[in-house]
Structures are given as structure tokens and as C-alpha cells.
C-alpha positions in Angstrom: 59.1 96.5 68.5 61.8 98.1 67.1 63.5 97.8 69.3 63.0 94.0 69.7 63.6 93.9 66.1 66.7 96.1 65.8 68.0 93.6 69.1 67.3 90.9 67.1 69.0 91.5 63.5 71.9 93.2 66.3 72.2 88.8 67.1 72.0 87.4 63.9 74.4 89.8 62.7 77.0 89.6 65.6 76.0 85.1 64.8 77.4 85.7 61.0 80.4 87.6 61.7 81.6 85.9 64.7 81.5 82.3 61.9 83.6 83.9 58.8 85.7 85.8 62.0 88.2 83.2 61.7 88.4 82.7 57.3 90.3 85.5 56.0 93.2 85.3 58.4 96.4 85.0 57.4 97.9 81.3 57.1 100.9 81.3 56.9 103.2 83.8 58.1 106.5 84.3 56.2 110.0 85.6 58.9 112.7 86.1 57.8 116.5 85.5 60.9 119.3 87.9 60.9 120.7 85.2 58.9 118.2 85.5 56.5 116.8 81.4 57.4 113.0 81.3 56.4 110.5 80.4 59.0 107.3 79.1 57.7 104.2 79.0 60.7 101.3 77.5 59.5 97.5 78.0 61.3 95.4 75.0 61.2 91.0 76.5 60.0 90.1 72.7 60.4 89.8 70.9 63.2 89.3 67.1 61.1 89.6 67.2 57.3 90.7 63.9 56.9 88.2 60.4 58.5 91.1 58.1 59.4 88.3 55.4 60.7 90.0 53.0 64.2 89.6 49.6 64.0 89.3 47.1 66.5 89.5 44.0 67.5 87.1 41.4 65.7 85.5 44.3 63.7 83.9 42.8 61.0 81.8 43.3 57.8 79.6 41.6 55.5 80.2 42.1 51.9 76.9 41.3 49.2 78.8 41.0 45.2 79.9 39.5 42.6 83.3 37.5 41.6 84.4 37.8 38.4 86.0 33.8 37.2 85.5 34.5 33.4 88.9 35.0 32.6 90.6 32.7 35.0 87.7 30.2 32.8 88.1 30.7 29.6 92.5 31.1 30.6 92.3 27.1 32.2 91.1 26.5 28.4 87.9 26.2 28.9 85.0 27.0 27.2 82.5 28.2 29.8 78.5 30.7 29.8 78.7 31.7 32.7 78.7 35.2 33.7 79.7 36.2 37.4 79.1 35.1 40.5 77.3 35.8 43.5 77.9 35.4 47.0 78.6 36.7 50.9 82.0 38.4 51.5 82.6 38.1 55.5 85.7 40.2 56.8 86.7 40.3 60.0 90.4 42.5 62.0 92.4 39.4 64.0 95.1 42.0 64.8 96.0 45.0 65.7 100.9 45.3 65.6 102.9 47.3 64.4 105.0 46.3 61.7 108.2 47.3 59.6 106.7 48.9 56.5 108.8 50.7 53.8 111.2 51.6 56.2 109.8 53.4 58.8 107.1 51.0 61.9 103.4 51.4 60.8 100.8 49.6 63.2 98.8 47.9 60.9 95.2 45.5 60.4 95.5 41.6 60.5 92.0 41.2 58.4 90.8 38.0 57.1 88.2 37.4 54.9 85.7 34.2 54.8 83.9 34.5 50.9 81.0 31.8 49.7 80.2 32.1 46.1 78.3 30.2 43.9 76.8 30.8 40.1 74.0 27.8 39.4 72.7 26.2 35.7 76.4 27.5 33.6 78.4 25.4 31.2 82.0 24.1 31.9 83.3 22.6 28.5 79.1 21.7 27.9 79.2 20.1 30.7 76.2 21.9 32.6 75.9 22.4 36.4 76.6 24.8 39.0 80.1 26.5 40.3 80.4 27.2 44.2 83.5 28.7 44.8 84.6 29.3 48.8 87.2 31.6 49.0 89.5 32.3 51.8 91.8 36.3 51.7 94.4 37.2 55.3 95.6 40.7 54.2 97.4 43.6 56.2 96.4 47.2 56.3 98.4 50.0 57.3 96.4 52.1 59.2 96.9 54.7 58.7 96.2 55.6 54.5 93.8 51.9 54.6 96.9 50.8 52.2 97.1 47.3 51.6 100.6 46.5 52.5 99.9 42.7 51.4 97.4 40.7 50.6 96.8 36.5 50.0 94.1 33.8 49.2 93.0 30.5 48.9 90.0 30.1 46.0 89.2 26.4 46.6 86.7 25.4 43.2 84.2 23.4 42.6 81.6 22.3 39.0 78.7 19.7 40.4 78.1 18.6 37.1 74.1 18.7 37.1 73.7 14.9 36.0 69.5 14.6 35.8 70.1 17.3 33.0 72.3 14.9 30.6 69.1 12.3 30.8 67.6 14.8 28.7 
């Protein structure tokens, strides 16, 4: 019985020791050459710390969310009680190609999105009704860091006046 416990504890100790054996090694080795040049060698301890997704053609994402159009409406000179519009946005990878970004060749994704947002029972300059927004976007996204290289959007805003509310 005593030897079985000793073997078990020894195996657990060796297992724990093997896990920590690579942690305390030197990460950088500095050597001087005959010419007094400095050479630095690095040793990486991790397999993959940065998770960069690889997207494929026709990958899709669906988002439920809010669209804030209040500043846009107020800046156009229209008074409103609108807070936010709710809706969905569907994004799709439509192309993958190499292009020049900041004087360097980069792999990029072309992502096209279609969204529909609405708000019911709002007032625009005292007129009751419903507001609908259709939005189409095209984004060029760099694959290495998912930075937006360019983006363009087409926004179609429709206000449907509620005539039945006026009759009261």
C-alpha cells in the first residue's frame, strides 16, 4: 500500500515538473560577434497567442441591434421624439483578394451587408408615423488584423405618416 502511494505521488510530481520545465528557460540569448555585432535569438513559448480568424466566401453573420439616427434627423432641421431604431443586419463575405494597402500587399475580405431597421409610433415635426431604414454597406477588411480599409454605405430612409392618428 505504501509503495503504491509513493509511485502515485512520484508520477504526479513528475507530471507537474514537466509542465513547468519550459517556463523558466531564457527567452533571449545575447551574443557578441568578433565585429561586436549583436545577435538576438528568441524562443517562443506559446503556440498561438493571437487568434486571427480565417473567413471563407459566403460566410454570413446576422446581427440584431439598434441604429441611432437621432443626430442625423435633428441636424436636418426636423424635430423628433425618436430614440433608436431596432432591426437586423446580415453580413456576407463576397470576395477575398490581394490588394495594396499602405504601400504593402495585403489579403482583404469584401463584406457586403444588408440591414433593415424600424421605429413605430414616432413624431417627425409633429407628424405621427413609422420610420423605416434600409441600409446596404460594402466593407473592405484587411485579413491580418480585421481593420476596415474602406467602407461605403447606401441608406434609404422612409417615413410612413399615420393618417388615422390625425383624425382623432
